N, C-alpha and C positions, 0 to 999 in steps of 0.2 A: 581565882579566872586567869587566867595563861597570860603569861610575859610575851611579851613584844620580842618574837627570834629573833629581828633584823636590830636588834640597840637602839641606836638613837636614830634611827630613819622610820619613826613611825610616819603613818598616813598623811598629815603637814607638812614632816619634812622632808617626805618623799619628792612631795608637787612644787616645796623651794628648792629643791635640789636639783629637780626638772627645770625649772625657770628660768635658775640661775645656767645652770648646764645651755639652754636656749639662749637667753644672753649674751652667753661667751663666745655661740657659736655664730649669732646674728655679728657679732663684735671684729670674731676673728676673719667672718665673709668681706666689711665692713674695709678693717683695716687690706684684706685682701686685693679689693679692687683698686684702693687709693694706691698701695706700693706698686699696682701694676700702671697705673696713670704715670707716675711721677719720669722722667727722664734724668740722666746722671751721663752729666762730659767728663771727657778726664784728654790732656794732653801728652803727649811726646814730643822730646826733641827741641823743648823749649818754645810750645806752641806750633811748631810745626804741622804735626799733625795733632789731630781733633777729634776723637771718635764720640757720639751721642748715641746712648743708646735707652729704653724702656722699661719699665720696671721687669716685664717678659724676657728681657735679652735680649732682644730683637735691638740689632744695628739701628738706626733711623738716618744716621747722617754719619761722613766719616771725610772730612777736610785734608787735605795734602797741600802745603802750601809753595808754591811754583818755587821754590828756590831749597823745596827739600828735594828735588826729584834732579836725582844727579843721572843720566845712563849709564856712567861707567859705578858708580856704587849703588846697585839695585837694593842688594843686602842689606843697606841701613834704610831703607825706606821701609823694606817690608816687618826690618824689628821694630821699626818707629811705629808702623800699624800693628801689629802686635802685643806691642806696647803699652798703644794707646786705647785698644779693644779690654786687652788684659785687665785695665784698671781701670775701668768703664765698668767693668762686669764684675768686679772684686767691691768696687764700692755701692754696684746693688745688693749686691749677696749682702753686703755689711748691714744695710738698712734695711732689708728684710728680716733677716737673724734679730736684726736688735730692736724692730718695731713687731714681730712678734714673737720677740721673750720675752719683750714687758708683759702681755696677755697672759702668756699660759700662769696657771696656776703653782707654786714654788717649788722649783727643781724640776718641771717639766719643758722648759726654755731649751734644751735640746730635744726633743720631739715632735719641734715644727718648724 
């Protein structure tokens, strides 16, 4: 009788491996969908500017308190807006990496 040329991946094991891969793919899709539904809020300037975005990194809301608006210092307001948006994006990316990386098989977290 010929020995299985695929080592430990005989017919039954291959089917089990395929089921596990399909289950993982379904879990990844579910996690991705959940992440896209999340909202992330960040502030800058002690709450003078607040940015809210979703898991797709789309800005949903940008709130600027009236006292942050100084016609003589527009540069400061621009900096606060940029800081709030960048922080919200960073939060969303970090959450995505943690959620998706936790699902990756050993050592593959960086691939997602």
